[in-house]
C-alpha positions in Angstrom: 25.5 -14.5 -23.9 22.8 -12.1 -22.6 22.7 -11.4 -19.2 19.2 -11.1 -17.6 18.7 -7.9 -15.8 18.1 -8.3 -12.2 15.0 -6.4 -10.2 15.9 -2.9 -9.1 14.5 -2.0 -5.4 13.6 1.7 -4.8 11.9 2.8 -1.7 9.7 5.3 -0.9 9.7 7.3 2.2 6.7 9.0 3.2 6.7 11.6 6.2 5.0 11.4 9.1 1.2 12.7 9.1 -1.1 14.3 11.7 -3.5 12.0 13.2 -6.5 12.9 15.6 -6.8 11.2 18.9 -9.4 11.5 21.8 -8.8 14.1 24.0 -6.9 11.8 26.5 -4.2 11.1 26.9 -3.1 14.8 26.2 -1.5 15.2 22.8 2.1 15.8 23.0 3.6 19.3 21.8 3.1 19.8 17.9 -0.2 17.0 18.4 -0.3 13.5 17.4 1.3 11.9 14.3 1.2 8.5 12.3 5.1 7.5 12.0 6.9 7.9 8.7 6.2 4.8 6.4 7.9 3.5 3.4 6.7 1.6 0.4 9.0 -0.6 -2.0 9.1 -0.7 -5.6 10.4 -3.6 -7.2 10.9 -3.5 -11.0 12.4 -4.7 -14.1 13.2 -2.9 -17.3 9.5 -2.2 -17.8 7.1 -3.7 -15.0 6.9 -3.0 -11.4 5.5 -4.4 -8.4 4.8 -2.1 -5.5 5.0 -3.9 -1.8 2.4 -2.1 0.5 0.5 1.3 0.0 0.3 4.1 2.4 -2.6 4.7 4.8 -3.8 8.2 3.6 -5.6 9.2 0.3 -2.9 12.3 0.0 -0.1 10.0 0.7 -1.2 7.2 -1.8 -1.6 10.2 -4.6 2.1 11.2 -3.8 3.1 7.5 -4.1 1.3 6.9 -7.0 3.2 10.1 -8.7 6.5 8.5 -7.6 5.8 5.4 -9.3 4.7 7.1 -12.4 7.7 8.9 -12.7 9.7 5.7 -12.7 7.9 5.0 -15.9 7.4 1.4 -15.2 4.2 -0.6 -15.8 2.6 -1.3 -12.4 1.6 -5.0 -12.6 1.0 -5.7 -9.2 0.2 -4.2 -5.4 1.5 -6.8 -2.9 0.3 -6.4 0.8 2.4 -8.0 3.3 0.0 -8.1 6.2 -3.3 -7.0 7.3 -2.5 -4.0 9.5 -4.7 -1.1 7.6 -1.8 1.1 7.0 -0.2 -1.4 4.7 -3.4 -1.6 2.3 -5.8 1.3 2.7 -4.1 3.4 0.0 -4.9 0.5 -2.3 -8.1 2.3 -3.9 -6.1 5.5 -4.9 -3.4 3.1 -6.3 -5.9 0.7 -8.5 -7.5 3.9 -9.7 -4.3 5.4 -11.2 -3.4 1.9 -12.3 -6.4 -0.2 -13.2 -4.7 -2.7 -14.5 -2.6 -3.6 -11.4 -3.4 -6.8 -9.5 -4.0 -6.4 -5.7 -2.9 -9.4 -3.9 -1.8 -10.9 -0.6 -1.1 -14.2 0.9 -4.7 -16.1 1.7 -4.5 -15.5 5.5 -3.9 -11.6 5.1 -6.8 -11.7 2.5 -8.8 -13.3 5.1 -8.1 -10.8 7.8 -8.3 -7.6 5.4 -11.8 -9.2 4.5 -12.9 -9.4 8.0 -11.5 -5.6 8.6 -13.7 -4.5 5.5 -16.6 -6.1 6.8 -16.8 -5.1 10.4 -16.8 -1.5 9.9 -13.6 -0.6 12.0 -12.1 1.2 8.8 -15.2 3.6 8.8 -15.6 4.0 12.9 -11.8 4.0 13.5 -9.3 5.1 10.8 -11.4 7.3 8.9 -11.8 9.7 11.9 -8.0 9.3 12.9 -7.1 10.9 9.9 -9.5 13.4 9.4 -11.5 11.4 6.5 -8.2 11.3 4.5 -9.2 7.3 4.0 -10.2 6.3 0.5 -13.5 5.3 0.0 -14.3 1.9 -2.0 -12.0 -0.3 -0.1 -11.7 -3.7 -1.6 -10.0 -7.0 -0.4 -6.9 -8.6 -2.5 -7.0 -11.7 -4.4 -5.5 -14.5 -2.7 -2.0 -15.5 -4.1 -1.7 -19.3 -4.8 1.9 -19.7 -4.5 4.4 -17.9 -2.2 6.6 -15.9 -5.1 5.6 -13.5 -7.6 7.1 -13.3 -11.3 8.6 -10.0 -12.4 10.1 -10.2 -15.8 11.4 -13.6 -15.6 12.6 -13.1 -12.3 11.0 -14.9 -9.1 10.4 -12.6 -6.2 9.6 -14.6 -2.7 
């Protein structure tokens, strides 16, 4: 009897990064920063799913390097919710992994669609990160189920 290999979970920890805020309130010593964040890679023997992206181009590029070093085929980028710091790195990842599907639950897709159509990403998020936000933001495709299949395993 052959045992199935269970998916493995790896966590990428990104350090805090500087942000630009209005002059008030006054910045703390060292300036304003975005908190450290993480992305989760769920992988089988050959394929992988990344859960959430990082907020900046530079952060997403380092995340893409880390994923490539795992030597897995990135099949999917899953966004957990519609806060921009969870999806703004998607264009960078999709450029590096063009065959990956970019997905979220339907309610999350709707909220991301509203944000990409209102100009808030350009007006608020790009200036806050000194322009280090990727152009070409896209809306994920809606998942029709609450689970994702990864090499014969159901991820809920």
